[in-house]
Predicted model as a PDB file, atoms N, CA, C, CB and O in Angstrom, pLDDT in the B-factor column:
MODEL        1                                                                  
ATOM      1  N   MET A   1       0.837  -1.188   0.000  1.00 41.00           N  
ATOM      2  CA  MET A   1       0.000   0.000   0.000  1.00 41.00           C  
ATOM      3  C   MET A   1       0.876   1.243   0.000  1.00 41.00           C  
ATOM      4  CB  MET A   1      -0.949   0.002   1.212  1.00 41.00           C  
ATOM      5  O   MET A   1       1.888   1.289   0.699  1.00 41.00           O  
ATOM      6  N   ASP A   2       0.506   2.224  -0.757  1.00 56.00           N  
ATOM      7  CA  ASP A   2       1.279   3.456  -0.876  1.00 56.00           C  
ATOM      8  C   ASP A   2       0.757   4.474   0.123  1.00 56.00           C  
ATOM      9  CB  ASP A   2       1.212   4.019  -2.317  1.00 56.00           C  
ATOM     10  O   ASP A   2      -0.348   4.995  -0.023  1.00 56.00           O  
ATOM     11  N   SER A   3       1.560   4.750   1.135  1.00 63.00           N  
ATOM     12  CA  SER A   3       1.130   5.720   2.142  1.00 63.00           C  
ATOM     13  C   SER A   3       1.361   7.142   1.669  1.00 63.00           C  
ATOM     14  CB  SER A   3       1.863   5.485   3.456  1.00 63.00           C  
ATOM     15  O   SER A   3       0.705   8.071   2.141  1.00 63.00           O  
ATOM     16  N   GLY A   4       2.299   7.321   0.728  1.00 64.00           N  
ATOM     17  CA  GLY A   4       2.614   8.650   0.244  1.00 64.00           C  
ATOM     18  C   GLY A   4       3.364   9.480   1.259  1.00 64.00           C  
ATOM     19  O   GLY A   4       3.500  10.692   1.093  1.00 64.00           O  
ATOM     20  N   GLU A   5       3.851   8.849   2.303  1.00 66.00           N  
ATOM     21  CA  GLU A   5       4.552   9.563   3.356  1.00 66.00           C  
ATOM     22  C   GLU A   5       5.890  10.090   2.853  1.00 66.00           C  
ATOM     23  CB  GLU A   5       4.760   8.657   4.569  1.00 66.00           C  
ATOM     24  O   GLU A   5       6.648   9.366   2.206  1.00 66.00           O  
ATOM     25  N   VAL A   6       6.173  11.344   3.150  1.00 64.00           N  
ATOM     26  CA  VAL A   6       7.455  11.935   2.791  1.00 64.00           C  
ATOM     27  C   VAL A   6       8.410  11.702   3.947  1.00 64.00           C  
ATOM     28  CB  VAL A   6       7.317  13.460   2.466  1.00 64.00           C  
ATOM     29  O   VAL A   6       8.197  12.192   5.056  1.00 64.00           O  
ATOM     30  N   ILE A   7       9.459  10.951   3.673  1.00 61.00           N  
ATOM     31  CA  ILE A   7      10.439  10.646   4.710  1.00 61.00           C  
ATOM     32  C   ILE A   7      11.409  11.810   4.887  1.00 61.00           C  
ATOM     33  CB  ILE A   7      11.206   9.358   4.366  1.00 61.00           C  
ATOM     34  O   ILE A   7      11.741  12.183   6.012  1.00 61.00           O  
ATOM     35  N   ASP A   8      11.860  12.382   3.774  1.00 63.00           N  
ATOM     36  CA  ASP A   8      12.817  13.478   3.840  1.00 63.00           C  
ATOM     37  C   ASP A   8      12.606  14.358   2.615  1.00 63.00           C  
ATOM     38  CB  ASP A   8      14.290  12.950   3.914  1.00 63.00           C  
ATOM     39  O   ASP A   8      12.240  13.874   1.544  1.00 63.00           O  
ATOM     40  N   SER A   9      12.834  15.616   2.780  1.00 64.00           N  
ATOM     41  CA  SER A   9      12.729  16.529   1.656  1.00 64.00           C  
ATOM     42  C   SER A   9      13.812  17.584   1.793  1.00 64.00           C  
ATOM     43  CB  SER A   9      11.320  17.179   1.585  1.00 64.00           C  
ATOM     44  O   SER A   9      14.025  18.128   2.877  1.00 64.00           O  
ATOM     45  N   SER A  10      14.488  17.869   0.709  1.00 67.00           N  
ATOM     46  CA  SER A  10      15.515  18.902   0.747  1.00 67.00           C  
ATOM     47  C   SER A  10      14.995  20.211   0.175  1.00 67.00           C  
ATOM     48  CB  SER A  10      16.754  18.450  -0.018  1.00 67.00           C  
ATOM     49  O   SER A  10      15.774  21.133  -0.067  1.00 67.00           O  
ATOM     50  N   ALA A  11      13.686  20.301  -0.046  1.00 63.00           N  
ATOM     51  CA  ALA A  11      13.104  21.496  -0.662  1.00 63.00           C  
ATOM     52  C   ALA A  11      13.443  22.763   0.102  1.00 63.00           C  
ATOM     53  CB  ALA A  11      11.604  21.352  -0.760  1.00 63.00           C  
ATOM     54  O   ALA A  11      13.614  23.822  -0.502  1.00 63.00           O  
ATOM     55  N   ASP A  12      13.543  22.672   1.411  1.00 66.00           N  
ATOM     56  CA  ASP A  12      13.833  23.868   2.200  1.00 66.00           C  
ATOM     57  C   ASP A  12      15.275  23.891   2.702  1.00 66.00           C  
ATOM     58  CB  ASP A  12      12.878  23.956   3.378  1.00 66.00           C  
ATOM     59  O   ASP A  12      15.617  24.718   3.547  1.00 66.00           O  
ATOM     60  N   LYS A  13      16.120  23.001   2.199  1.00 70.00           N  
ATOM     61  CA  LYS A  13      17.487  22.885   2.688  1.00 70.00           C  
ATOM     62  C   LYS A  13      18.533  23.307   1.663  1.00 70.00           C  
ATOM     63  CB  LYS A  13      17.749  21.477   3.113  1.00 70.00           C  
ATOM     64  O   LYS A  13      19.726  23.110   1.894  1.00 70.00           O  
ATOM     65  N   GLY A  14      18.127  23.865   0.568  1.00 71.00           N  
ATOM     66  CA  GLY A  14      19.087  24.243  -0.464  1.00 71.00           C  
ATOM     67  C   GLY A  14      19.317  23.103  -1.437  1.00 71.00           C  
ATOM     68  O   GLY A  14      18.588  22.111  -1.426  1.00 71.00           O  
ATOM     69  N   HIS A  15      20.320  23.242  -2.269  1.00 74.00           N  
ATOM     70  CA  HIS A  15      20.588  22.264  -3.317  1.00 74.00           C  
ATOM     71  C   HIS A  15      21.475  21.140  -2.819  1.00 74.00           C  
ATOM     72  CB  HIS A  15      21.230  22.937  -4.512  1.00 74.00           C  
ATOM     73  O   HIS A  15      22.333  21.342  -1.959  1.00 74.00           O  
ATOM     74  N   LEU A  16      21.263  19.970  -3.360  1.00 73.00           N  
ATOM     75  CA  LEU A  16      22.098  18.817  -3.086  1.00 73.00           C  
ATOM     76  C   LEU A  16      23.218  18.818  -4.115  1.00 73.00           C  
ATOM     77  CB  LEU A  16      21.276  17.481  -3.127  1.00 73.00           C  
ATOM     78  O   LEU A  16      22.959  18.802  -5.318  1.00 73.00           O  
ATOM     79  N   LYS A  17      24.453  18.838  -3.651  1.00 75.00           N  
ATOM     80  CA  LYS A  17      25.596  18.857  -4.558  1.00 75.00           C  
ATOM     81  C   LYS A  17      26.283  17.499  -4.499  1.00 75.00           C  
ATOM     82  CB  LYS A  17      26.591  20.004  -4.192  1.00 75.00           C  
ATOM     83  O   LYS A  17      26.513  16.959  -3.418  1.00 75.00           O  
ATOM     84  N   PHE A  18      26.610  16.948  -5.673  1.00 73.00           N  
ATOM     85  CA  PHE A  18      27.309  15.669  -5.711  1.00 73.00           C  
ATOM     86  C   PHE A  18      28.008  15.501  -7.055  1.00 73.00           C  
ATOM     87  CB  PHE A  18      26.330  14.503  -5.459  1.00 73.00           C  
ATOM     88  O   PHE A  18      27.714  16.200  -8.024  1.00 73.00           O  
ATOM     89  N   ARG A  19      28.927  14.567  -7.082  1.00 73.00           N  
ATOM     90  CA  ARG A  19      29.613  14.202  -8.317  1.00 73.00           C  
ATOM     91  C   ARG A  19      28.993  12.922  -8.843  1.00 73.00           C  
ATOM     92  CB  ARG A  19      31.147  14.030  -8.091  1.00 73.00           C  
ATOM     93  O   ARG A  19      28.731  11.988  -8.084  1.00 73.00           O  
ATOM     94  N   LEU A  20      28.765  12.884 -10.122  1.00 71.00           N  
ATOM     95  CA  LEU A  20      28.122  11.737 -10.753  1.00 71.00           C  
ATOM     96  C   LEU A  20      29.193  10.706 -11.127  1.00 71.00           C  
ATOM     97  CB  LEU A  20      27.308  12.178 -12.012  1.00 71.00           C  
ATOM     98  O   LEU A  20      29.382  10.378 -12.298  1.00 71.00           O  
ATOM     99  N   VAL A  21      29.886  10.205 -10.098  1.00 68.00           N  
ATOM    100  CA  VAL A  21      30.952   9.219 -10.305  1.00 68.00           C  
ATOM    101  C   VAL A  21      30.736   8.038  -9.376  1.00 68.00           C  
ATOM    102  CB  VAL A  21      32.351   9.848 -10.068  1.00 68.00           C  
ATOM    103  O   VAL A  21      29.938   8.100  -8.441  1.00 68.00           O  
ATOM    104  N   GLU A  22      31.460   6.963  -9.650  1.00 65.00           N  
ATOM    105  CA  GLU A  22      31.368   5.743  -8.859  1.00 65.00           C  
ATOM    106  C   GLU A  22      31.588   6.031  -7.369  1.00 65.00           C  
ATOM    107  CB  GLU A  22      32.387   4.713  -9.356  1.00 65.00           C  
ATOM    108  O   GLU A  22      32.547   6.703  -6.991  1.00 65.00           O  
ATOM    109  N   GLY A  23      30.702   5.521  -6.550  1.00 64.00           N  
ATOM    110  CA  GLY A  23      30.837   5.668  -5.110  1.00 64.00           C  
ATOM    111  C   GLY A  23      30.237   6.944  -4.538  1.00 64.00           C  
ATOM    112  O   GLY A  23      30.095   7.053  -3.320  1.00 64.00           O  
ATOM    113  N   GLN A  24      29.880   7.908  -5.376  1.00 60.00           N  
ATOM    114  CA  GLN A  24      29.332   9.165  -4.880  1.00 60.00           C  
ATOM    115  C   GLN A  24      27.806   9.142  -4.805  1.00 60.00           C  
ATOM    116  CB  GLN A  24      29.783  10.308  -5.763  1.00 60.00           C  
ATOM    117  O   GLN A  24      27.227   9.711  -3.880  1.00 60.00           O  
ATOM    118  N   VAL A  25      27.153   8.496  -5.762  1.00 67.00           N  
ATOM    119  CA  VAL A  25      25.689   8.427  -5.770  1.00 67.00           C  
ATOM    120  C   VAL A  25      25.262   7.014  -6.150  1.00 67.00           C  
ATOM    121  CB  VAL A  25      25.079   9.473  -6.757  1.00 67.00           C  
ATOM    122  O   VAL A  25      26.043   6.253  -6.721  1.00 67.00           O  
ATOM    123  N   GLN A  26      24.020   6.671  -5.830  1.00 74.00           N  
ATOM    124  CA  GLN A  26      23.501   5.356  -6.168  1.00 74.00           C  
ATOM    125  C   GLN A  26      23.347   5.212  -7.679  1.00 74.00           C  
ATOM    126  CB  GLN A  26      22.161   5.114  -5.470  1.00 74.00           C  
ATOM    127  O   GLN A  26      23.182   6.201  -8.393  1.00 74.00           O  
ATOM    128  N   GLU A  27      23.403   3.978  -8.155  1.00 76.00           N  
ATOM    129  CA  GLU A  27      23.306   3.692  -9.592  1.00 76.00           C  
ATOM    130  C   GLU A  27      22.010   4.240 -10.190  1.00 76.00           C  
ATOM    131  CB  GLU A  27      23.392   2.183  -9.838  1.00 76.00           C  
ATOM    132  O   GLU A  27      22.017   4.737 -11.316  1.00 76.00           O  
ATOM    133  N   THR A  28      20.904   4.158  -9.456  1.00 78.00           N  
ATOM    134  CA  THR A  28      19.635   4.662  -9.993  1.00 78.00           C  
ATOM    135  C   THR A  28      19.704   6.163 -10.265  1.00 78.00           C  
ATOM    136  CB  THR A  28      18.486   4.359  -9.022  1.00 78.00           C  
ATOM    137  O   THR A  28      19.106   6.645 -11.227  1.00 78.00           O  
ATOM    138  N   TRP A  29      20.427   6.903  -9.426  1.00 78.00           N  
ATOM    139  CA  TRP A  29      20.587   8.335  -9.672  1.00 78.00           C  
ATOM    140  C   TRP A  29      21.427   8.562 -10.914  1.00 78.00           C  
ATOM    141  CB  TRP A  29      21.227   9.030  -8.461  1.00 78.00           C  
ATOM    142  O   TRP A  29      21.107   9.427 -11.729  1.00 78.00           O  
ATOM    143  N   LYS A  30      22.502   7.793 -11.070  1.00 80.00           N  
ATOM    144  CA  LYS A  30      23.351   7.957 -12.253  1.00 80.00           C  
ATOM    145  C   LYS A  30      22.555   7.689 -13.520  1.00 80.00           C  
ATOM    146  CB  LYS A  30      24.569   7.019 -12.183  1.00 80.00           C  
ATOM    147  O   LYS A  30      22.665   8.443 -14.487  1.00 80.00           O  
ATOM    148  N   VAL A  31      21.769   6.647 -13.532  1.00 82.00           N  
ATOM    149  CA  VAL A  31      20.956   6.308 -14.702  1.00 82.00           C  
ATOM    150  C   VAL A  31      19.874   7.361 -14.922  1.00 82.00           C  
ATOM    151  CB  VAL A  31      20.317   4.914 -14.534  1.00 82.00           C  
ATOM    152  O   VAL A  31      19.634   7.774 -16.057  1.00 82.00           O  
ATOM    153  N   GLY A  32      19.218   7.799 -13.842  1.00 85.00           N  
ATOM    154  CA  GLY A  32      18.107   8.747 -13.958  1.00 85.00           C  
ATOM    155  C   GLY A  32      18.525  10.145 -14.361  1.00 85.00           C  
ATOM    156  O   GLY A  32      17.770  10.848 -15.034  1.00 85.00           O  
ATOM    157  N   ILE A  33      19.707  10.555 -13.963  1.00 85.00           N  
ATOM    158  CA  ILE A  33      20.158  11.924 -14.225  1.00 85.00           C  
ATOM    159  C   ILE A  33      20.952  12.016 -15.525  1.00 85.00           C  
ATOM    160  CB  ILE A  33      21.007  12.432 -13.061  1.00 85.00           C  
ATOM    161  O   ILE A  33      21.047  13.088 -16.122  1.00 85.00           O  
ATOM    162  N   ASP A  34      21.514  10.907 -15.958  1.00 85.00           N  
ATOM    163  CA  ASP A  34      22.301  10.891 -17.191  1.00 85.00           C  
ATOM    164  C   ASP A  34      21.489  11.464 -18.355  1.00 85.00           C  
ATOM    165  CB  ASP A  34      22.765   9.455 -17.517  1.00 85.00           C  
ATOM    166  O   ASP A  34      20.360  11.038 -18.597  1.00 85.00           O  
ATOM    167  N   GLY A  35      22.052  12.405 -19.053  1.00 88.00           N  
ATOM    168  CA  GLY A  35      21.396  13.000 -20.212  1.00 88.00           C  
ATOM    169  C   GLY A  35      20.521  14.199 -19.906  1.00 88.00           C  
ATOM    170  O   GLY A  35      19.996  14.828 -20.825  1.00 88.00           O  
ATOM    171  N   MET A  36      20.353  14.533 -18.621  1.00 91.00           N  
ATOM    172  CA  MET A  36      19.539  15.702 -18.289  1.00 91.00           C  
ATOM    173  C   MET A  36      20.249  16.986 -18.703  1.00 91.00           C  
ATOM    174  CB  MET A  36      19.225  15.731 -16.784  1.00 91.00           C  
ATOM    175  O   MET A  36      21.477  17.043 -18.758  1.00 91.00           O  
ATOM    176  N   GLN A  37      19.465  18.004 -18.991  1.00 93.00           N  
ATOM    177  CA  GLN A  37      19.991  19.326 -19.277  1.00 93.00           C  
ATOM    178  C   GLN A  37      19.605  20.259 -18.138  1.00 93.00           C  
ATOM    179  CB  GLN A  37      19.463  19.857 -20.639  1.00 93.00           C  
ATOM    180  O   GLN A  37      18.610  20.029 -17.450  1.00 93.00           O  
ATOM    181  N   VAL A  38      20.387  21.303 -17.939  1.00 92.00           N  
ATOM    182  CA  VAL A  38      20.095  22.277 -16.890  1.00 92.00           C  
ATOM    183  C   VAL A  38      18.672  22.791 -17.080  1.00 92.00           C  
ATOM    184  CB  VAL A  38      21.120  23.455 -16.913  1.00 92.00           C  
ATOM    185  O   VAL A  38      18.276  23.154 -18.187  1.00 92.00           O  
ATOM    186  N   GLY A  39      17.922  22.817 -16.007  1.00 93.00           N  
ATOM    187  CA  GLY A  39      16.526  23.234 -16.037  1.00 93.00           C  
ATOM    188  C   GLY A  39      15.571  22.058 -16.187  1.00 93.00           C  
ATOM    189  O   GLY A  39      14.364  22.207 -15.998  1.00 93.00           O  
ATOM    190  N   GLY A  40      16.110  20.888 -16.525  1.00 94.00           N  
ATOM    191  CA  GLY A  40      15.275  19.702 -16.702  1.00 94.00           C  
ATOM    192  C   GLY A  40      14.796  19.147 -15.369  1.00 94.00           C  
ATOM    193  O   GLY A  40      15.460  19.293 -14.343  1.00 94.00           O  
ATOM    194  N   LYS A  41      13.636  18.511 -15.403  1.00 93.00           N  
ATOM    195  CA  LYS A  41      13.060  17.894 -14.202  1.00 93.00           C  
ATOM    196  C   LYS A  41      12.714  16.447 -14.522  1.00 93.00           C  
ATOM    197  CB  LYS A  41      11.791  18.675 -13.708  1.00 93.00           C  
ATOM    198  O   LYS A  41      12.249  16.131 -15.617  1.00 93.00           O  
ATOM    199  N   ARG A  42      12.950  15.573 -13.547  1.00 92.00           N  
ATOM    200  CA  ARG A  42      12.600  14.165 -13.697  1.00 92.00           C  
ATOM    201  C   ARG A  42      12.105  13.618 -12.368  1.00 92.00           C  
ATOM    202  CB  ARG A  42      13.806  13.347 -14.206  1.00 92.00           C  
ATOM    203  O   ARG A  42      12.461  14.102 -11.294  1.00 92.00           O  
ATOM    204  N   ARG A  43      11.279  12.601 -12.479  1.00 92.00           N  
ATOM    205  CA  ARG A  43      10.851  11.850 -11.307  1.00 92.00           C  
ATOM    206  C   ARG A  43      11.528  10.489 -11.392  1.00 92.00           C  
ATOM    207  CB  ARG A  43       9.274  11.717 -11.231  1.00 92.00           C  
ATOM    208  O   ARG A  43      11.322   9.740 -12.347  1.00 92.00           O  
ATOM    209  N   LEU A  44      12.335  10.178 -10.388  1.00 88.00           N  
ATOM    210  CA  LEU A  44      13.013   8.891 -10.327  1.00 88.00           C  
ATOM    211  C   LEU A  44      12.239   7.997  -9.362  1.00 88.00           C  
ATOM    212  CB  LEU A  44      14.508   9.053  -9.881  1.00 88.00           C  
ATOM    213  O   LEU A  44      12.112   8.312  -8.179  1.00 88.00           O  
ATOM    214  N   THR A  45      11.726   6.888  -9.870  1.00 89.00           N  
ATOM    215  CA  THR A  45      10.955   5.953  -9.056  1.00 89.00           C  
ATOM    216  C   THR A  45      11.757   4.670  -8.931  1.00 89.00           C  
ATOM    217  CB  THR A  45       9.543   5.678  -9.675  1.00 89.00           C  
ATOM    218  O   THR A  45      12.057   4.010  -9.926  1.00 89.00           O  
ATOM    219  N   VAL A  46      12.103   4.324  -7.691  1.00 86.00           N  
ATOM    220  CA  VAL A  46      12.958   3.172  -7.430  1.00 86.00           C  
ATOM    221  C   VAL A  46      12.157   2.108  -6.690  1.00 86.00           C  
ATOM    222  CB  VAL A  46      14.210   3.584  -6.614  1.00 86.00           C  
ATOM    223  O   VAL A  46      11.714   2.347  -5.567  1.00 86.00           O  
ATOM    224  N   PRO A  47      11.960   0.930  -7.298  1.00 86.00           N  
ATOM    225  CA  PRO A  47      11.207  -0.133  -6.642  1.00 86.00           C  
ATOM    226  C   PRO A  47      12.002  -0.737  -5.484  1.00 86.00           C  
ATOM    227  CB  PRO A  47      10.836  -1.221  -7.653  1.00 86.00           C  
ATOM    228  O   PRO A  47      13.226  -0.614  -5.445  1.00 86.00           O  
ATOM    229  N   PRO A  48      11.317  -1.389  -4.544  1.00 85.00           N  
ATOM    230  CA  PRO A  48      11.988  -1.922  -3.359  1.00 85.00           C  
ATOM    231  C   PRO A  48      13.097  -2.925  -3.679  1.00 85.00           C  
ATOM    232  CB  PRO A  48      10.977  -2.575  -2.466  1.00 85.00           C  
ATOM    233  O   PRO A  48      14.108  -2.963  -2.977  1.00 85.00           O  
ATOM    234  N   TRP A  49      12.928  -3.732  -4.721  1.00 84.00           N  
ATOM    235  CA  TRP A  49      13.955  -4.734  -5.007  1.00 84.00           C  
ATOM    236  C   TRP A  49      15.239  -4.110  -5.523  1.00 84.00           C  
ATOM    237  CB  TRP A  49      13.438  -5.737  -6.013  1.00 84.00           C  
ATOM    238  O   TRP A  49      16.295  -4.739  -5.451  1.00 84.00           O  
ATOM    239  N   VAL A  50      15.178  -2.886  -6.043  1.00 79.00           N  
ATOM    240  CA  VAL A  50      16.388  -2.181  -6.461  1.00 79.00           C  
ATOM    241  C   VAL A  50      16.962  -1.396  -5.297  1.00 79.00           C  
ATOM    242  CB  VAL A  50      16.095  -1.244  -7.646  1.00 79.00           C  
ATOM    243  O   VAL A  50      18.173  -1.422  -5.076  1.00 79.00           O  
ATOM    244  N   SER A  51      16.118  -0.697  -4.548  1.00 67.00           N  
ATOM    245  CA  SER A  51      16.611   0.120  -3.437  1.00 67.00           C  
ATOM    246  C   SER A  51      17.231  -0.747  -2.354  1.00 67.00           C  
ATOM    247  CB  SER A  51      15.479   0.963  -2.848  1.00 67.00           C  
ATOM    248  O   SER A  51      18.137  -0.292  -1.656  1.00 67.00           O  
ATOM    249  N   THR A  52      16.770  -1.981  -2.192  1.00 65.00           N  
ATOM    250  CA  THR A  52      17.347  -2.886  -1.198  1.00 65.00           C  
ATOM    251  C   THR A  52      18.760  -3.276  -1.602  1.00 65.00           C  
ATOM    252  CB  THR A  52      16.471  -4.143  -1.029  1.00 65.00           C  
ATOM    253  O   THR A  52      19.643  -3.366  -0.750  1.00 65.00           O  
ATOM    254  N   LYS A  53      18.986  -3.510  -2.896  1.00 59.00           N  
ATOM    255  CA  LYS A  53      20.320  -3.869  -3.377  1.00 59.00           C  
ATOM    256  C   LYS A  53      21.309  -2.730  -3.185  1.00 59.00           C  
ATOM    257  CB  LYS A  53      20.265  -4.263  -4.846  1.00 59.00           C  
ATOM    258  O   LYS A  53      22.485  -2.958  -2.899  1.00 59.00           O  
ATOM    259  N   GLU A  54      20.828  -1.510  -3.342  1.00 58.00           N  
ATOM    260  CA  GLU A  54      21.713  -0.345  -3.261  1.00 58.00           C  
ATOM    261  C   GLU A  54      21.910   0.137  -1.834  1.00 58.00           C  
ATOM    262  CB  GLU A  54      21.163   0.782  -4.102  1.00 58.00           C  
ATOM    263  O   GLU A  54      22.759   0.993  -1.585  1.00 58.00           O  
ATOM    264  N   GLY A  55      21.162  -0.382  -0.917  1.00 57.00           N  
ATOM    265  CA  GLY A  55      21.231   0.104   0.449  1.00 57.00           C  
ATOM    266  C   GLY A  55      20.264   1.249   0.634  1.00 57.00           C  
ATOM    267  O   GLY A  55      19.862   1.891  -0.336  1.00 57.00           O  
ATOM    268  N   ARG A  56      19.894   1.506   1.850  1.00 56.00           N  
ATOM    269  CA  ARG A  56      18.939   2.576   2.115  1.00 56.00           C  
ATOM    270  C   ARG A  56      19.176   3.113   3.513  1.00 56.00           C  
ATOM    271  CB  ARG A  56      17.479   2.079   1.958  1.00 56.00           C  
ATOM    272  O   ARG A  56      19.873   2.498   4.320  1.00 56.00           O  
ATOM    273  N   GLY A  57      18.596   4.251   3.785  1.00 59.00           N  
ATOM    274  CA  GLY A  57      18.746   4.857   5.104  1.00 59.00           C  
ATOM    275  C   GLY A  57      17.976   4.086   6.161  1.00 59.00           C  
ATOM    276  O   GLY A  57      17.088   3.291   5.853  1.00 59.00           O  
ATOM    277  N   GLU A  58      18.324   4.331   7.383  1.00 64.00           N  
ATOM    278  CA  GLU A  58      17.693   3.639   8.508  1.00 64.00           C  
ATOM    279  C   GLU A  58      16.211   3.964   8.655  1.00 64.00           C  
ATOM    280  CB  GLU A  58      18.407   3.987   9.783  1.00 64.00           C  
ATOM    281  O   GLU A  58      15.453   3.143   9.172  1.00 64.00           O  
ATOM    282  N   ASN A  59      15.787   5.137   8.214  1.00 71.00           N  
ATOM    283  CA  ASN A  59      14.409   5.579   8.428  1.00 71.00           C  
ATOM    284  C   ASN A  59      13.443   5.126   7.346  1.00 71.00           C  
ATOM    285  CB  ASN A  59      14.371   7.063   8.521  1.00 71.00           C  
ATOM    286  O   ASN A  59      12.264   5.476   7.395  1.00 71.00           O  
ATOM    287  N   ILE A  60      13.912   4.359   6.375  1.00 75.00           N  
ATOM    288  CA  ILE A  60      13.043   3.926   5.278  1.00 75.00           C  
ATOM    289  C   ILE A  60      12.513   2.528   5.585  1.00 75.00           C  
ATOM    290  CB  ILE A  60      13.808   3.942   3.914  1.00 75.00           C  
ATOM    291  O   ILE A  60      13.296   1.593   5.758  1.00 75.00           O  
ATOM    292  N   PRO A  61      11.197   2.379   5.654  1.00 80.00           N  
ATOM    293  CA  PRO A  61      10.605   1.074   5.968  1.00 80.00           C  
ATOM    294  C   PRO A  61      10.886   0.045   4.876  1.00 80.00           C  
ATOM    295  CB  PRO A  61       9.099   1.215   6.167  1.00 80.00           C  
ATOM    296  O   PRO A  61      11.076   0.416   3.717  1.00 80.00           O  
ATOM    297  N   PRO A  62      10.916  -1.240   5.224  1.00 80.00           N  
ATOM    298  CA  PRO A  62      11.123  -2.292   4.226  1.00 80.00           C  
ATOM    299  C   PRO A  62      10.038  -2.249   3.144  1.00 80.00           C  
ATOM    300  CB  PRO A  62      11.139  -3.674   4.904  1.00 80.00           C  
ATOM    301  O   PRO A  62       8.923  -1.790   3.390  1.00 80.00           O  
ATOM    302  N   ASN A  63      10.374  -2.724   1.966  1.00 83.00           N  
ATOM    303  CA  ASN A  63       9.456  -2.806   0.820  1.00 83.00           C  
ATOM    304  C   ASN A  63       8.906  -1.458   0.376  1.00 83.00           C  
ATOM    305  CB  ASN A  63       8.312  -3.712   1.158  1.00 83.00           C  
ATOM    306  O   ASN A  63       7.798  -1.380  -0.155  1.00 83.00           O  
ATOM    307  N   SER A  64       9.671  -0.407   0.591  1.00 83.00           N  
ATOM    308  CA  SER A  64       9.234   0.939   0.199  1.00 83.00           C  
ATOM    309  C   SER A  64       9.675   1.266  -1.221  1.00 83.00           C  
ATOM    310  CB  SER A  64       9.787   1.989   1.173  1.00 83.00           C  
ATOM    311  O   SER A  64      10.806   0.983  -1.615  1.00 83.00           O  
ATOM    312  N   TRP A  65       8.774   1.861  -1.976  1.00 86.00           N  
ATOM    313  CA  TRP A  65       9.116   2.457  -3.258  1.00 86.00           C  
ATOM    314  C   TRP A  65       9.675   3.839  -2.950  1.00 86.00           C  
ATOM    315  CB  TRP A  65       7.867   2.527  -4.236  1.00 86.00           C  
ATOM    316  O   TRP A  65       9.078   4.586  -2.173  1.00 86.00           O  
ATOM    317  N   LEU A  66      10.802   4.188  -3.541  1.00 85.00           N  
ATOM    318  CA  LEU A  66      11.398   5.498  -3.321  1.00 85.00           C  
ATOM    319  C   LEU A  66      11.132   6.367  -4.546  1.00 85.00           C  
ATOM    320  CB  LEU A  66      12.927   5.380  -3.038  1.00 85.00           C  
ATOM    321  O   LEU A  66      11.337   5.933  -5.680  1.00 85.00           O  
ATOM    322  N   VAL A  67      10.677   7.591  -4.312  1.00 87.00           N  
ATOM    323  CA  VAL A  67      10.381   8.522  -5.403  1.00 87.00           C  
ATOM    324  C   VAL A  67      11.155   9.809  -5.141  1.00 87.00           C  
ATOM    325  CB  VAL A  67       8.832   8.803  -5.522  1.00 87.00           C  
ATOM    326  O   VAL A  67      11.052  10.416  -4.074  1.00 87.00           O  
ATOM    327  N   PHE A  68      11.929  10.204  -6.142  1.00 86.00           N  
ATOM    328  CA  PHE A  68      12.733  11.419  -6.046  1.00 86.00           C  
ATOM    329  C   PHE A  68      12.297  12.377  -7.135  1.00 86.00           C  
ATOM    330  CB  PHE A  68      14.251  11.106  -6.159  1.00 86.00           C  
ATOM    331  O   PHE A  68      12.230  11.995  -8.303  1.00 86.00           O  
ATOM    332  N   GLU A  69      12.000  13.607  -6.776  1.00 86.00           N  
ATOM    333  CA  GLU A  69      11.724  14.672  -7.741  1.00 86.00           C  
ATOM    334  C   GLU A  69      13.038  15.429  -7.907  1.00 86.00           C  
ATOM    335  CB  GLU A  69      10.535  15.634  -7.261  1.00 86.00           C  
ATOM    336  O   GLU A  69      13.551  16.003  -6.947  1.00 86.00           O  
ATOM    337  N   VAL A  70      13.581  15.433  -9.116  1.00 86.00           N  
ATOM    338  CA  VAL A  70      14.907  15.985  -9.358  1.00 86.00           C  
ATOM    339  C   VAL A  70      14.818  17.117 -10.372  1.00 86.00           C  
ATOM    340  CB  VAL A  70      15.874  14.890  -9.851  1.00 86.00           C  
ATOM    341  O   VAL A  70      14.162  16.989 -11.406  1.00 86.00           O  
ATOM    342  N   GLU A  71      15.483  18.225 -10.066  1.00 87.00           N  
ATOM    343  CA  GLU A  71      15.633  19.314 -11.028  1.00 87.00           C  
ATOM    344  C   GLU A  71      17.123  19.638 -11.112  1.00 87.00           C  
ATOM    345  CB  GLU A  71      14.786  20.585 -10.612  1.00 87.00           C  
ATOM    346  O   GLU A  71      17.768  19.911 -10.100  1.00 87.00           O  
ATOM    347  N   LEU A  72      17.650  19.605 -12.310  1.00 88.00           N  
ATOM    348  CA  LEU A  72      19.065  19.896 -12.512  1.00 88.00           C  
ATOM    349  C   LEU A  72      19.231  21.405 -12.664  1.00 88.00           C  
ATOM    350  CB  LEU A  72      19.626  19.139 -13.761  1.00 88.00           C  
ATOM    351  O   LEU A  72      18.751  21.997 -13.631  1.00 88.00           O  
ATOM    352  N   VAL A  73      19.914  22.020 -11.702  1.00 87.00           N  
ATOM    353  CA  VAL A  73      20.029  23.479 -11.715  1.00 87.00           C  
ATOM    354  C   VAL A  73      21.375  23.986 -12.197  1.00 87.00           C  
ATOM    355  CB  VAL A  73      19.774  24.012 -10.351  1.00 87.00           C  
ATOM    356  O   VAL A  73      21.485  25.130 -12.637  1.00 87.00           O  
ATOM    357  N   LYS A  74      22.419  23.135 -12.119  1.00 85.00           N  
ATOM    358  CA  LYS A  74      23.736  23.600 -12.544  1.00 85.00           C  
ATOM    359  C   LYS A  74      24.650  22.395 -12.789  1.00 85.00           C  
ATOM    360  CB  LYS A  74      24.354  24.556 -11.480  1.00 85.00           C  
ATOM    361  O   LYS A  74      24.540  21.368 -12.119  1.00 85.00           O  
ATOM    362  N   VAL A  75      25.551  22.543 -13.758  1.00 84.00           N  
ATOM    363  CA  VAL A  75      26.549  21.529 -14.045  1.00 84.00           C  
ATOM    364  C   VAL A  75      27.890  22.222 -14.138  1.00 84.00           C  
ATOM    365  CB  VAL A  75      26.220  20.748 -15.353  1.00 84.00           C  
ATOM    366  O   VAL A  75      28.019  23.268 -14.774  1.00 84.00           O  
ATOM    367  N   ARG A  76      28.884  21.637 -13.502  1.00 81.00           N  
ATOM    368  CA  ARG A  76      30.242  22.202 -13.597  1.00 81.00           C  
ATOM    369  C   ARG A  76      31.167  21.196 -14.203  1.00 81.00           C  
ATOM    370  CB  ARG A  76      30.769  22.639 -12.222  1.00 81.00           C  
ATOM    371  O   ARG A  76      32.355  21.471 -14.371  1.00 81.00           O  
TER     372      ARG A  76                                                      
ENDMDL                                                                          
END                                                                             
């Protein structure tokens, strides 16, 4: 059942900065963000069988679908 509960949101915390290289972000993020252009928006939906393989935070319940709303604001 989809509770729609928001576990964490960075909407009020500023931008998330990271390098799109091995060990810096999960594979689903690398695949989902690859090819985006600045200003682009995507929804990354990660099923439980993938998120379990990649590891997850302590606060995420088992068998949870993870949904990320991503907007690419800058590339260096």
